[in-house]
PyMOL Python script that loads the backbone (N, CA, C, O; Angstrom):
from pymol import cmd

cmd.read_pdbstr("""\
ATOM      1  N   UNK A   1      52.779 -30.596 -29.278  1.00  0.00           N
ATOM      2  CA  UNK A   1      52.037 -30.160 -30.434  1.00  0.00           C
ATOM      3  C   UNK A   1      52.709 -28.902 -30.970  1.00  0.00           C
ATOM      4  O   UNK A   1      53.059 -27.999 -30.211  1.00  0.00           O
ATOM      5  N   UNK A   2      52.881 -28.857 -32.268  1.00  0.00           N
ATOM      6  CA  UNK A   2      53.526 -27.730 -32.926  1.00  0.00           C
ATOM      7  C   UNK A   2      52.520 -27.078 -33.877  1.00  0.00           C
ATOM      8  O   UNK A   2      51.888 -27.761 -34.683  1.00  0.00           O
ATOM      9  N   UNK A   3      52.378 -25.769 -33.779  1.00  0.00           N
ATOM     10  CA  UNK A   3      51.510 -25.017 -34.680  1.00  0.00           C
ATOM     11  C   UNK A   3      52.406 -24.136 -35.529  1.00  0.00           C
ATOM     12  O   UNK A   3      53.120 -23.273 -35.019  1.00  0.00           O
ATOM     13  N   UNK A   4      52.358 -24.365 -36.811  1.00  0.00           N
ATOM     14  CA  UNK A   4      53.229 -23.602 -37.701  1.00  0.00           C
ATOM     15  C   UNK A   4      52.691 -22.192 -37.902  1.00  0.00           C
ATOM     16  O   UNK A   4      51.532 -21.896 -37.608  1.00  0.00           O
ATOM     17  N   UNK A   5      53.554 -21.346 -38.403  1.00  0.00           N
ATOM     18  CA  UNK A   5      53.132 -19.969 -38.667  1.00  0.00           C
ATOM     19  C   UNK A   5      52.078 -19.926 -39.765  1.00  0.00           C
ATOM     20  O   UNK A   5      51.198 -19.065 -39.747  1.00  0.00           O
ATOM     21  N   UNK A   6      52.160 -20.831 -40.704  1.00  0.00           N
ATOM     22  CA  UNK A   6      51.155 -20.897 -41.769  1.00  0.00           C
ATOM     23  C   UNK A   6      49.780 -21.252 -41.209  1.00  0.00           C
ATOM     24  O   UNK A   6      48.771 -20.664 -41.598  1.00  0.00           O
ATOM     25  N   UNK A   7      49.752 -22.218 -40.291  1.00  0.00           N
ATOM     26  CA  UNK A   7      48.487 -22.585 -39.660  1.00  0.00           C
ATOM     27  C   UNK A   7      47.933 -21.427 -38.827  1.00  0.00           C
ATOM     28  O   UNK A   7      46.734 -21.151 -38.828  1.00  0.00           O
ATOM     29  N   UNK A   8      48.842 -20.761 -38.118  1.00  0.00           N
ATOM     30  CA  UNK A   8      48.429 -19.611 -37.309  1.00  0.00           C
ATOM     31  C   UNK A   8      47.867 -18.502 -38.197  1.00  0.00           C
ATOM     32  O   UNK A   8      46.868 -17.865 -37.860  1.00  0.00           O
ATOM     33  N   UNK A   9      48.528 -18.282 -39.343  1.00  0.00           N
ATOM     34  CA  UNK A   9      48.054 -17.266 -40.269  1.00  0.00           C
ATOM     35  C   UNK A   9      46.673 -17.636 -40.811  1.00  0.00           C
ATOM     36  O   UNK A   9      45.786 -16.784 -40.875  1.00  0.00           O
ATOM     37  N   UNK A  10      46.487 -18.875 -41.194  1.00  0.00           N
ATOM     38  CA  UNK A  10      45.197 -19.320 -41.713  1.00  0.00           C
ATOM     39  C   UNK A  10      44.093 -19.156 -40.663  1.00  0.00           C
ATOM     40  O   UNK A  10      42.982 -18.730 -40.979  1.00  0.00           O
ATOM     41  N   UNK A  11      44.411 -19.496 -39.425  1.00  0.00           N
ATOM     42  CA  UNK A  11      43.431 -19.349 -38.343  1.00  0.00           C
ATOM     43  C   UNK A  11      43.075 -17.888 -38.125  1.00  0.00           C
ATOM     44  O   UNK A  11      41.904 -17.550 -37.953  1.00  0.00           O
ATOM     45  N   UNK A  12      44.077 -17.024 -38.132  1.00  0.00           N
ATOM     46  CA  UNK A  12      43.830 -15.586 -37.968  1.00  0.00           C
ATOM     47  C   UNK A  12      43.030 -15.040 -39.143  1.00  0.00           C
ATOM     48  O   UNK A  12      42.144 -14.203 -38.965  1.00  0.00           O
ATOM     49  N   UNK A  13      43.344 -15.516 -40.343  1.00  0.00           N
ATOM     50  CA  UNK A  13      42.619 -15.078 -41.537  1.00  0.00           C
ATOM     51  C   UNK A  13      41.151 -15.516 -41.453  1.00  0.00           C
ATOM     52  O   UNK A  13      40.248 -14.750 -41.790  1.00  0.00           O
ATOM     53  N   UNK A  14      40.927 -16.737 -41.008  1.00  0.00           N
ATOM     54  CA  UNK A  14      39.570 -17.250 -40.847  1.00  0.00           C
ATOM     55  C   UNK A  14      38.803 -16.433 -39.799  1.00  0.00           C
ATOM     56  O   UNK A  14      37.635 -16.096 -39.990  1.00  0.00           O
ATOM     57  N   UNK A  15      39.473 -16.127 -38.706  1.00  0.00           N
ATOM     58  CA  UNK A  15      38.850 -15.310 -37.659  1.00  0.00           C
ATOM     59  C   UNK A  15      38.525 -13.914 -38.177  1.00  0.00           C
ATOM     60  O   UNK A  15      37.471 -13.356 -37.872  1.00  0.00           O
ATOM     61  N   UNK A  16      39.437 -13.360 -38.959  1.00  0.00           N
ATOM     62  CA  UNK A  16      39.215 -12.038 -39.548  1.00  0.00           C
ATOM     63  C   UNK A  16      37.990 -12.054 -40.451  1.00  0.00           C
ATOM     64  O   UNK A  16      37.165 -11.142 -40.395  1.00  0.00           O
ATOM     65  N   UNK A  17      37.865 -13.084 -41.281  1.00  0.00           N
ATOM     66  CA  UNK A  17      36.717 -13.189 -42.181  1.00  0.00           C
ATOM     67  C   UNK A  17      35.415 -13.322 -41.398  1.00  0.00           C
ATOM     68  O   UNK A  17      34.403 -12.727 -41.770  1.00  0.00           O
ATOM     69  N   UNK A  18      35.435 -14.097 -40.321  1.00  0.00           N
ATOM     70  CA  UNK A  18      34.235 -14.271 -39.500  1.00  0.00           C
ATOM     71  C   UNK A  18      33.830 -12.953 -38.852  1.00  0.00           C
ATOM     72  O   UNK A  18      32.647 -12.612 -38.827  1.00  0.00           O
ATOM     73  N   UNK A  19      34.787 -12.220 -38.336  1.00  0.00           N
ATOM     74  CA  UNK A  19      34.495 -10.929 -37.709  1.00  0.00           C
ATOM     75  C   UNK A  19      33.970  -9.946 -38.747  1.00  0.00           C
ATOM     76  O   UNK A  19      33.077  -9.151 -38.454  1.00  0.00           O
ATOM     77  N   UNK A  20      34.514  -9.994 -39.949  1.00  0.00           N
ATOM     78  CA  UNK A  20      34.026  -9.114 -41.020  1.00  0.00           C
ATOM     79  C   UNK A  20      32.576  -9.425 -41.365  1.00  0.00           C
ATOM     80  O   UNK A  20      31.783  -8.509 -41.584  1.00  0.00           O
ATOM     81  N   UNK A  21      32.218 -10.716 -41.416  1.00  0.00           N
ATOM     82  CA  UNK A  21      30.828 -11.089 -41.702  1.00  0.00           C
ATOM     83  C   UNK A  21      29.896 -10.593 -40.595  1.00  0.00           C
ATOM     84  O   UNK A  21      28.808 -10.090 -40.875  1.00  0.00           O
ATOM     85  N   UNK A  22      30.323 -10.733 -39.351  1.00  0.00           N
ATOM     86  CA  UNK A  22      29.507 -10.262 -38.227  1.00  0.00           C
ATOM     87  C   UNK A  22      29.346  -8.750 -38.293  1.00  0.00           C
ATOM     88  O   UNK A  22      28.261  -8.222 -38.051  1.00  0.00           O
ATOM     89  N   UNK A  23      30.427  -8.060 -38.621  1.00  0.00           N
ATOM     90  CA  UNK A  23      30.370  -6.599 -38.724  1.00  0.00           C
ATOM     91  C   UNK A  23      29.399  -6.165 -39.825  1.00  0.00           C
ATOM     92  O   UNK A  23      28.637  -5.213 -39.655  1.00  0.00           O
ATOM     93  N   UNK A  24      29.438  -6.873 -40.946  1.00  0.00           N
ATOM     94  CA  UNK A  24      28.528  -6.564 -42.046  1.00  0.00           C
ATOM     95  C   UNK A  24      27.074  -6.769 -41.630  1.00  0.00           C
ATOM     96  O   UNK A  24      26.209  -5.953 -41.947  1.00  0.00           O
ATOM     97  N   UNK A  25      26.815  -7.861 -40.920  1.00  0.00           N
ATOM     98  CA  UNK A  25      25.451  -8.119 -40.450  1.00  0.00           C
ATOM     99  C   UNK A  25      25.003  -7.062 -39.450  1.00  0.00           C
ATOM    100  O   UNK A  25      23.847  -6.639 -39.476  1.00  0.00           O
ATOM    101  N   UNK A  26      25.896  -6.632 -38.574  1.00  0.00           N
ATOM    102  CA  UNK A  26      25.550  -5.591 -37.604  1.00  0.00           C
ATOM    103  C   UNK A  26      25.251  -4.271 -38.303  1.00  0.00           C
ATOM    104  O   UNK A  26      24.341  -3.544 -37.903  1.00  0.00           O
ATOM    105  N   UNK A  27      26.014  -3.961 -39.346  1.00  0.00           N
ATOM    106  CA  UNK A  27      25.734  -2.743 -40.105  1.00  0.00           C
ATOM    107  C   UNK A  27      24.352  -2.818 -40.748  1.00  0.00           C
ATOM    108  O   UNK A  27      23.625  -1.826 -40.778  1.00  0.00           O
ATOM    109  N   UNK A  28      23.990  -3.992 -41.262  1.00  0.00           N
ATOM    110  CA  UNK A  28      22.665  -4.168 -41.847  1.00  0.00           C
ATOM    111  C   UNK A  28      21.571  -3.992 -40.813  1.00  0.00           C
ATOM    112  O   UNK A  28      20.546  -3.370 -41.092  1.00  0.00           O
ATOM    113  N   UNK A  29      21.779  -4.533 -39.621  1.00  0.00           N
ATOM    114  CA  UNK A  29      20.802  -4.367 -38.549  1.00  0.00           C
ATOM    115  C   UNK A  29      20.657  -2.910 -38.147  1.00  0.00           C
ATOM    116  O   UNK A  29      19.549  -2.430 -37.908  1.00  0.00           O
ATOM    117  N   UNK A  30      21.781  -2.209 -38.074  1.00  0.00           N
ATOM    118  CA  UNK A  30      21.739  -0.796 -37.714  1.00  0.00           C
ATOM    119  C   UNK A  30      20.956   0.005 -38.751  1.00  0.00           C
ATOM    120  O   UNK A  30      20.157   0.874 -38.402  1.00  0.00           O
ATOM    121  N   UNK A  31      21.194  -0.294 -40.036  1.00  0.00           N
ATOM    122  CA  UNK A  31      20.471   0.409 -41.097  1.00  0.00           C
ATOM    123  C   UNK A  31      18.969   0.112 -41.022  1.00  0.00           C
ATOM    124  O   UNK A  31      18.139   1.001 -41.215  1.00  0.00           O
ATOM    125  N   UNK A  32      18.636  -1.143 -40.742  1.00  0.00           N
ATOM    126  CA  UNK A  32      17.228  -1.507 -40.594  1.00  0.00           C
ATOM    127  C   UNK A  32      16.591  -0.800 -39.411  1.00  0.00           C
ATOM    128  O   UNK A  32      15.447  -0.353 -39.491  1.00  0.00           O
ATOM    129  N   UNK A  33      17.328  -0.698 -38.314  1.00  0.00           N
ATOM    130  CA  UNK A  33      16.819  -0.009 -37.132  1.00  0.00           C
ATOM    131  C   UNK A  33      16.586   1.468 -37.434  1.00  0.00           C
ATOM    132  O   UNK A  33      15.605   2.052 -36.974  1.00  0.00           O
ATOM    133  N   UNK A  34      17.477   2.061 -38.197  1.00  0.00           N
ATOM    134  CA  UNK A  34      17.327   3.467 -38.568  1.00  0.00           C
ATOM    135  C   UNK A  34      16.058   3.657 -39.392  1.00  0.00           C
ATOM    136  O   UNK A  34      15.319   4.620 -39.185  1.00  0.00           O
ATOM    137  N   UNK A  35      15.804   2.741 -40.327  1.00  0.00           N
ATOM    138  CA  UNK A  35      14.587   2.826 -41.140  1.00  0.00           C
ATOM    139  C   UNK A  35      13.329   2.689 -40.280  1.00  0.00           C
ATOM    140  O   UNK A  35      12.354   3.417 -40.471  1.00  0.00           O
ATOM    141  N   UNK A  36      13.362   1.760 -39.343  1.00  0.00           N
ATOM    142  CA  UNK A  36      12.207   1.561 -38.463  1.00  0.00           C
ATOM    143  C   UNK A  36      11.972   2.807 -37.617  1.00  0.00           C
ATOM    144  O   UNK A  36      10.829   3.216 -37.413  1.00  0.00           O
ATOM    145  N   UNK A  37      13.046   3.407 -37.127  1.00  0.00           N
ATOM    146  CA  UNK A  37      12.924   4.622 -36.322  1.00  0.00           C
ATOM    147  C   UNK A  37      12.298   5.751 -37.141  1.00  0.00           C
ATOM    148  O   UNK A  37      11.448   6.490 -36.644  1.00  0.00           O
ATOM    149  N   UNK A  38      12.723   5.877 -38.395  1.00  0.00           N
ATOM    150  CA  UNK A  38      12.136   6.905 -39.264  1.00  0.00           C
ATOM    151  C   UNK A  38      10.659   6.632 -39.508  1.00  0.00           C
ATOM    152  O   UNK A  38       9.842   7.553 -39.484  1.00  0.00           O
ATOM    153  N   UNK A  39      10.313   5.359 -39.744  1.00  0.00           N
ATOM    154  CA  UNK A  39       8.911   5.008 -39.970  1.00  0.00           C
ATOM    155  C   UNK A  39       8.059   5.303 -38.741  1.00  0.00           C
ATOM    156  O   UNK A  39       6.946   5.814 -38.866  1.00  0.00           O
ATOM    157  N   UNK A  40       8.569   4.989 -37.572  1.00  0.00           N
ATOM    158  CA  UNK A  40       7.820   5.247 -36.335  1.00  0.00           C
ATOM    159  C   UNK A  40       7.612   6.745 -36.154  1.00  0.00           C
ATOM    160  O   UNK A  40       6.522   7.182 -35.787  1.00  0.00           O
ATOM    161  N   UNK A  41       8.649   7.527 -36.409  1.00  0.00           N
ATOM    162  CA  UNK A  41       8.519   8.980 -36.282  1.00  0.00           C
ATOM    163  C   UNK A  41       7.493   9.523 -37.279  1.00  0.00           C
ATOM    164  O   UNK A  41       6.709  10.410 -36.944  1.00  0.00           O
ATOM    165  N   UNK A  42       7.499   8.987 -38.507  1.00  0.00           N
ATOM    166  CA  UNK A  42       6.543   9.418 -39.518  1.00  0.00           C
ATOM    167  C   UNK A  42       5.121   9.057 -39.107  1.00  0.00           C
ATOM    168  O   UNK A  42       4.211   9.878 -39.223  1.00  0.00           O
ATOM    169  N   UNK A  43       4.928   7.834 -38.628  1.00  0.00           N
ATOM    170  CA  UNK A  43       3.588   7.423 -38.189  1.00  0.00           C
ATOM    171  C   UNK A  43       3.121   8.246 -36.997  1.00  0.00           C
ATOM    172  O   UNK A  43       1.949   8.609 -36.904  1.00  0.00           O
ATOM    173  N   UNK A  44       4.037   8.537 -36.096  1.00  0.00           N
ATOM    174  CA  UNK A  44       3.682   9.351 -34.922  1.00  0.00           C
ATOM    175  C   UNK A  44       3.221  10.740 -35.364  1.00  0.00           C
ATOM    176  O   UNK A  44       2.237  11.266 -34.844  1.00  0.00           O
ATOM    177  N   UNK A  45       3.930  11.329 -36.318  1.00  0.00           N
ATOM    178  CA  UNK A  45       3.553  12.656 -36.824  1.00  0.00           C
ATOM    179  C   UNK A  45       2.183  12.608 -37.493  1.00  0.00           C
ATOM    180  O   UNK A  45       1.365  13.510 -37.312  1.00  0.00           O
ATOM    181  N   UNK A  46       1.937  11.555 -38.265  1.00  0.00           N
ATOM    182  CA  UNK A  46       0.640  11.434 -38.935  1.00  0.00           C
ATOM    183  C   UNK A  46      -0.492  11.275 -37.925  1.00  0.00           C
ATOM    184  O   UNK A  46      -1.552  11.883 -38.076  1.00  0.00           O
ATOM    185  N   UNK A  47      -0.270  10.460 -36.897  1.00  0.00           N
ATOM    186  CA  UNK A  47      -1.298  10.290 -35.868  1.00  0.00           C
ATOM    187  C   UNK A  47      -1.601  11.595 -35.155  1.00  0.00           C
ATOM    188  O   UNK A  47      -2.761  11.923 -34.907  1.00  0.00           O
ATOM    189  N   UNK A  48      -0.555  12.336 -34.827  1.00  0.00           N
ATOM    190  CA  UNK A  48      -0.759  13.625 -34.150  1.00  0.00           C
ATOM    191  C   UNK A  48      -1.561  14.573 -35.038  1.00  0.00           C
ATOM    192  O   UNK A  48      -2.430  15.294 -34.549  1.00  0.00           O
ATOM    193  N   UNK A  49      -1.275  14.575 -36.336  1.00  0.00           N
ATOM    194  CA  UNK A  49      -2.015  15.428 -37.267  1.00  0.00           C
ATOM    195  C   UNK A  49      -3.482  15.025 -37.311  1.00  0.00           C
ATOM    196  O   UNK A  49      -4.367  15.880 -37.293  1.00  0.00           O
ATOM    197  N   UNK A  50      -3.738  13.717 -37.370  1.00  0.00           N
ATOM    198  CA  UNK A  50      -5.126  13.249 -37.387  1.00  0.00           C
ATOM    199  C   UNK A  50      -5.851  13.595 -36.093  1.00  0.00           C
ATOM    200  O   UNK A  50      -7.020  13.982 -36.114  1.00  0.00           O
ATOM    201  N   UNK A  51      -5.160  13.457 -34.975  1.00  0.00           N
ATOM    202  CA  UNK A  51      -5.781  13.788 -33.691  1.00  0.00           C
ATOM    203  C   UNK A  51      -6.126  15.263 -33.609  1.00  0.00           C
ATOM    204  O   UNK A  51      -7.193  15.626 -33.114  1.00  0.00           O
ATOM    205  N   UNK A  52      -5.231  16.117 -34.090  1.00  0.00           N
ATOM    206  CA  UNK A  52      -5.502  17.556 -34.057  1.00  0.00           C
ATOM    207  C   UNK A  52      -6.637  17.929 -35.008  1.00  0.00           C
ATOM    208  O   UNK A  52      -7.423  18.826 -34.702  1.00  0.00           O
ATOM    209  N   UNK A  53      -6.737  17.265 -36.144  1.00  0.00           N
ATOM    210  CA  UNK A  53      -7.774  17.574 -37.126  1.00  0.00           C
ATOM    211  C   UNK A  53      -9.132  17.058 -36.672  1.00  0.00           C
ATOM    212  O   UNK A  53     -10.159  17.544 -37.147  1.00  0.00           O
ATOM    213  N   UNK A  54      -9.165  16.106 -35.782  1.00  0.00           N
ATOM    214  CA  UNK A  54     -10.420  15.477 -35.395  1.00  0.00           C
ATOM    215  C   UNK A  54     -11.123  16.191 -34.242  1.00  0.00           C
ATOM    216  O   UNK A  54     -12.343  16.081 -34.121  1.00  0.00           O
ATOM    217  N   UNK A  55     -10.404  16.913 -33.401  1.00  0.00           N
ATOM    218  CA  UNK A  55     -11.032  17.498 -32.207  1.00  0.00           C
ATOM    219  C   UNK A  55     -12.202  18.412 -32.492  1.00  0.00           C
ATOM    220  O   UNK A  55     -13.111  18.455 -31.663  1.00  0.00           O
ATOM    221  N   UNK A  56     -12.266  19.163 -33.612  1.00  0.00           N
ATOM    222  CA  UNK A  56     -13.420  20.054 -33.809  1.00  0.00           C
ATOM    223  C   UNK A  56     -14.737  19.312 -34.038  1.00  0.00           C
ATOM    224  O   UNK A  56     -15.800  19.884 -33.798  1.00  0.00           O
ATOM    225  N   UNK A  57     -14.701  18.066 -34.491  1.00  0.00           N
ATOM    226  CA  UNK A  57     -15.947  17.361 -34.795  1.00  0.00           C
ATOM    227  C   UNK A  57     -16.877  17.245 -33.591  1.00  0.00           C
ATOM    228  O   UNK A  57     -18.057  17.568 -33.732  1.00  0.00           O
ATOM    229  N   UNK A  58     -16.430  16.811 -32.429  1.00  0.00           N
ATOM    230  CA  UNK A  58     -17.352  16.776 -31.281  1.00  0.00           C
ATOM    231  C   UNK A  58     -17.834  18.170 -30.882  1.00  0.00           C
ATOM    232  O   UNK A  58     -18.985  18.349 -30.483  1.00  0.00           O
ATOM    233  N   UNK A  59     -16.946  19.147 -30.994  1.00  0.00           N
ATOM    234  CA  UNK A  59     -17.328  20.518 -30.646  1.00  0.00           C
ATOM    235  C   UNK A  59     -18.410  21.029 -31.587  1.00  0.00           C
ATOM    236  O   UNK A  59     -19.370  21.662 -31.149  1.00  0.00           O
ATOM    237  N   UNK A  60     -18.258  20.757 -32.864  1.00  0.00           N
ATOM    238  CA  UNK A  60     -19.265  21.179 -33.847  1.00  0.00           C
ATOM    239  C   UNK A  60     -20.598  20.488 -33.558  1.00  0.00           C
ATOM    240  O   UNK A  60     -21.658  21.101 -33.675  1.00  0.00           O
ATOM    241  N   UNK A  61     -20.539  19.215 -33.182  1.00  0.00           N
ATOM    242  CA  UNK A  61     -21.761  18.489 -32.839  1.00  0.00           C
ATOM    243  C   UNK A  61     -22.469  19.099 -31.648  1.00  0.00           C
ATOM    244  O   UNK A  61     -23.693  19.236 -31.653  1.00  0.00           O
ATOM    245  N   UNK A  62     -21.716  19.464 -30.631  1.00  0.00           N
ATOM    246  CA  UNK A  62     -22.308  20.092 -29.442  1.00  0.00           C
ATOM    247  C   UNK A  62     -22.911  21.443 -29.808  1.00  0.00           C
ATOM    248  O   UNK A  62     -24.029  21.756 -29.399  1.00  0.00           O
ATOM    249  N   UNK A  63     -22.183  22.238 -30.571  1.00  0.00           N
ATOM    250  CA  UNK A  63     -22.704  23.551 -30.974  1.00  0.00           C
ATOM    251  C   UNK A  63     -23.967  23.421 -31.819  1.00  0.00           C
ATOM    252  O   UNK A  63     -24.906  24.202 -31.666  1.00  0.00           O
ATOM    253  N   UNK A  64     -23.986  22.431 -32.713  1.00  0.00           N
ATOM    254  CA  UNK A  64     -25.184  22.222 -33.532  1.00  0.00           C
ATOM    255  C   UNK A  64     -26.356  21.798 -32.646  1.00  0.00           C
ATOM    256  O   UNK A  64     -27.489  22.225 -32.871  1.00  0.00           O
ATOM    257  N   UNK A  65     -26.094  20.973 -31.653  1.00  0.00           N
ATOM    258  CA  UNK A  65     -27.147  20.564 -30.727  1.00  0.00           C
ATOM    259  C   UNK A  65     -27.687  21.729 -29.935  1.00  0.00           C
ATOM    260  O   UNK A  65     -28.899  21.867 -29.775  1.00  0.00           O
ATOM    261  N   UNK A  66     -26.799  22.568 -29.438  1.00  0.00           N
ATOM    262  CA  UNK A  66     -27.219  23.750 -28.674  1.00  0.00           C
ATOM    263  C   UNK A  66     -28.012  24.701 -29.572  1.00  0.00           C
ATOM    264  O   UNK A  66     -29.037  25.244 -29.160  1.00  0.00           O
ATOM    265  N   UNK A  67     -27.529  24.898 -30.802  1.00  0.00           N
ATOM    266  CA  UNK A  67     -28.241  25.782 -31.731  1.00  0.00           C
ATOM    267  C   UNK A  67     -29.617  25.224 -32.060  1.00  0.00           C
ATOM    268  O   UNK A  67     -30.585  25.980 -32.137  1.00  0.00           O
ATOM    269  N   UNK A  68     -29.719  23.912 -32.257  1.00  0.00           N
ATOM    270  CA  UNK A  68     -31.014  23.294 -32.539  1.00  0.00           C
ATOM    271  C   UNK A  68     -31.964  23.417 -31.368  1.00  0.00           C
ATOM    272  O   UNK A  68     -33.155  23.674 -31.544  1.00  0.00           O
ATOM    273  N   UNK A  69     -31.420  23.228 -30.146  1.00  0.00           N
ATOM    274  CA  UNK A  69     -32.246  23.374 -28.956  1.00  0.00           C
ATOM    275  C   UNK A  69     -32.738  24.804 -28.815  1.00  0.00           C
ATOM    276  O   UNK A  69     -33.907  25.043 -28.514  1.00  0.00           O
ATOM    277  N   UNK A  70     -31.838  25.750 -29.034  1.00  0.00           N
ATOM    278  CA  UNK A  70     -32.223  27.164 -28.937  1.00  0.00           C
ATOM    279  C   UNK A  70     -33.269  27.508 -29.985  1.00  0.00           C
ATOM    280  O   UNK A  70     -34.228  28.216 -29.681  1.00  0.00           O
ATOM    281  N   UNK A  71     -33.113  27.034 -31.188  1.00  0.00           N
ATOM    282  CA  UNK A  71     -34.088  27.292 -32.239  1.00  0.00           C
ATOM    283  C   UNK A  71     -35.431  26.665 -31.900  1.00  0.00           C
ATOM    284  O   UNK A  71     -36.486  27.262 -32.118  1.00  0.00           O
ATOM    285  N   UNK A  72     -35.376  25.448 -31.360  1.00  0.00           N
ATOM    286  CA  UNK A  72     -36.618  24.777 -30.949  1.00  0.00           C
ATOM    287  C   UNK A  72     -37.327  25.525 -29.857  1.00  0.00           C
ATOM    288  O   UNK A  72     -38.549  25.667 -29.895  1.00  0.00           O
ATOM    289  N   UNK A  73     -36.575  26.013 -28.870  1.00  0.00           N
ATOM    290  CA  UNK A  73     -37.185  26.783 -27.769  1.00  0.00           C
ATOM    291  C   UNK A  73     -37.774  28.088 -28.283  1.00  0.00           C
ATOM    292  O   UNK A  73     -38.852  28.492 -27.848  1.00  0.00           O
ATOM    293  N   UNK A  74     -37.084  28.750 -29.201  1.00  0.00           N
ATOM    294  CA  UNK A  74     -37.613  29.992 -29.781  1.00  0.00           C
ATOM    295  C   UNK A  74     -38.906  29.716 -30.537  1.00  0.00           C
ATOM    296  O   UNK A  74     -39.851  30.502 -30.477  1.00  0.00           O
ATOM    297  N   UNK A  75     -38.940  28.592 -31.248  1.00  0.00           N
ATOM    298  CA  UNK A  75     -40.141  28.258 -32.018  1.00  0.00           C
ATOM    299  C   UNK A  75     -41.298  27.947 -31.062  1.00  0.00           C
ATOM    300  O   UNK A  75     -42.443  28.275 -31.375  1.00  0.00           O
ATOM    301  N   UNK A  76     -41.035  27.329 -29.915  1.00  0.00           N
ATOM    302  CA  UNK A  76     -42.101  27.024 -28.965  1.00  0.00           C
ATOM    303  C   UNK A  76     -42.626  28.285 -28.277  1.00  0.00           C
ATOM    304  O   UNK A  76     -43.814  28.378 -27.968  1.00  0.00           O
ATOM    305  N   UNK A  77     -41.762  29.229 -28.043  1.00  0.00           N
ATOM    306  CA  UNK A  77     -42.151  30.458 -27.350  1.00  0.00           C
ATOM    307  C   UNK A  77     -42.990  31.363 -28.232  1.00  0.00           C
ATOM    308  O   UNK A  77     -43.753  32.172 -27.703  1.00  0.00           O
ATOM    309  N   UNK A  78     -42.894  31.275 -29.471  1.00  0.00           N
ATOM    310  CA  UNK A  78     -43.651  32.165 -30.363  1.00  0.00           C
ATOM    311  C   UNK A  78     -44.963  31.627 -30.685  1.00  0.00           C
ATOM    312  O   UNK A  78     -45.723  32.253 -31.424  1.00  0.00           O
TER     313      UNK A  78
END
""", "prot")
cmd.dss("prot")
cmd.show_as("cartoon", "prot")
cmd.util.cbc("prot")
cmd.orient("prot")
């Protein structure tokens, strides 16, 4: 079997094109992964902000309950 240089060149050219397509797809995947990573970081920051903003609500409820109890006891004592 004889493989000419032209056939070898065509095969190498075809392989080059296939590798280029794979490289392009990998670059697209990498860019998509970067976007997802940014979105996750943004969502994580938002969740942390919401968690920090929410903690005073139970504390305020407890303080209001204690204040109401104290006021009620004062009213009963008088």
